[in-house]
C-alpha distance (Angstrom), angle and dihedral (degrees) to the residues before:
residue distance angle dihedral
M1 . . .
L2 3.79 . .
D3 3.82 114.6 .
V4 3.81 117.3 -151.3
L5 3.79 127.2 -174.8
L6 3.82 120.4 -162.6
I7 3.80 116.5 -158.6
D8 3.79 115.0 -174.8
A9 3.80 130.2 130.9
Y10 3.81 92.1 -148.7
G11 3.80 103.6 85.6
P12 3.83 98.7 -163.5
F13 3.82 92.4 55.4
R14 3.81 91.9 44.1
R15 3.83 91.2 50.8
A16 3.82 92.3 46.9
L17 3.80 90.8 50.8
K18 3.81 91.4 46.5
T19 3.82 91.8 50.2
A20 3.82 92.2 48.4
L21 3.80 94.1 46.7
L22 3.79 94.6 48.2
A23 3.82 91.5 46.3
E24 3.81 92.4 52.6
C25 3.81 98.9 33.2
P26 3.83 107.4 28.4
S27 3.81 92.7 168.0
I28 3.82 94.9 65.3
R29 3.79 123.5 100.9
L30 3.79 107.5 -131.9
R31 3.79 129.5 -166.8
E32 3.79 129.5 178.9
A33 3.79 136.8 -146.6
G34 3.78 127.0 -173.3
S35 3.80 95.8 -158.0
G36 3.79 141.6 30.9
P37 3.81 95.7 -109.2
E38 3.81 90.7 49.1
G39 3.82 89.5 49.6
I40 3.79 92.2 50.6
R41 3.80 90.0 50.3
K42 3.80 93.2 48.5
A43 3.81 91.7 46.9
A44 3.81 89.3 52.7
E45 3.81 92.0 49.9
Q46 3.80 93.5 53.3
T47 3.79 119.4 2.0
P48 3.81 108.8 -128.7
H49 3.79 125.4 -145.5
I50 3.81 91.8 -138.0
I51 3.80 131.9 26.2
C52 3.81 119.2 -167.2
M53 3.77 110.6 -167.0
D54 3.76 141.1 167.2
I55 3.78 116.8 -118.1
R56 3.82 91.8 -140.9
M57 3.77 118.3 59.9
P58 3.78 133.9 152.0
G59 3.76 115.4 -95.3
E60 3.78 111.2 5.7
D61 3.80 118.9 38.8
G62 3.82 115.2 -101.0
L63 3.79 91.8 -128.3
A64 3.80 90.7 55.5
I65 3.81 89.0 49.7
A66 3.82 89.8 48.3
T67 3.81 90.8 51.7
R68 3.81 91.0 51.2
L69 3.81 92.4 46.6
A70 3.82 92.5 48.5
A71 3.81 89.8 52.0
Q72 3.82 93.0 44.1
C73 3.83 94.3 46.0
P74 3.82 106.9 23.8
Q75 3.81 93.4 172.7
V76 3.82 94.2 54.6
S77 3.79 122.7 110.7
L78 3.77 103.9 -129.2
I79 3.80 117.5 -156.5
I80 3.80 112.9 -165.8
I81 3.81 114.8 -156.7
T82 3.79 120.9 -163.8
G83 3.77 142.2 164.9
S84 3.81 90.3 -141.4
D85 3.79 113.1 70.6
L86 3.78 96.0 -169.2
P87 3.83 123.0 149.5
E88 3.80 91.2 -125.9
Y89 3.84 90.4 54.4
R90 3.81 90.4 50.4
Q91 3.79 91.3 50.2
A92 3.80 93.2 45.8
A93 3.83 90.8 48.2
L94 3.81 91.8 51.6
Q95 3.80 90.7 47.6
A96 3.81 88.8 50.8
G97 3.81 90.1 56.7
A98 3.80 103.6 -92.4
T99 3.78 116.4 153.1
H100 3.82 93.5 -168.5
F101 3.81 135.1 27.0
V102 3.81 119.3 -158.1
S103 3.78 124.8 -175.9
K104 3.81 117.3 -141.1
G105 3.76 110.6 -115.5
D106 3.77 142.6 93.0
G107 3.81 95.3 -36.9
T108 3.79 99.7 39.1
L109 3.80 98.1 108.1
A110 3.80 92.1 43.9
D111 3.82 91.2 49.5
I112 3.80 92.9 50.6
L113 3.81 92.4 44.3
K114 3.80 89.8 53.2
I115 3.80 91.7 52.4
V116 3.82 94.4 46.4
K117 3.81 93.4 44.4
G118 3.81 87.4 56.1
F119 3.82 87.4 65.8
V120 3.80 96.6 46.4
A121 3.78 111.7 92.2
P122 3.79 114.2 -130.2
P123 3.79 114.6 -111.2
P124 3.81 115.2 -95.3
T125 3.76 115.5 -94.3
G126 3.78 124.4 -132.2
D127 3.82 92.4 -117.7
């Protein structure tokens, strides 16, 4: 089973992403965190396969959280989500350990779904 952790302080976006992921990938196990420290704690309790997290969060900087998560869970696929699609943000996210960088906008949910679906094994066929 694929474990996914969503870390985003903005509840409406987090809930929309959760709803979309569970609708498209009902076999995943999904957990949520509303802050970086909560996300770090949840990742330590049960290491996820994928972490989707916002780059901007109250308190500690999202890139600092990403760096800690990448060190704590080196095998995790870390998807950084941001409203600012700037080259320097992309570079900083990759240096922090991100494997994917998604800009918030019209295609955000579709982009994240595509990445997550790439990890979900297709069901066995009756062949």
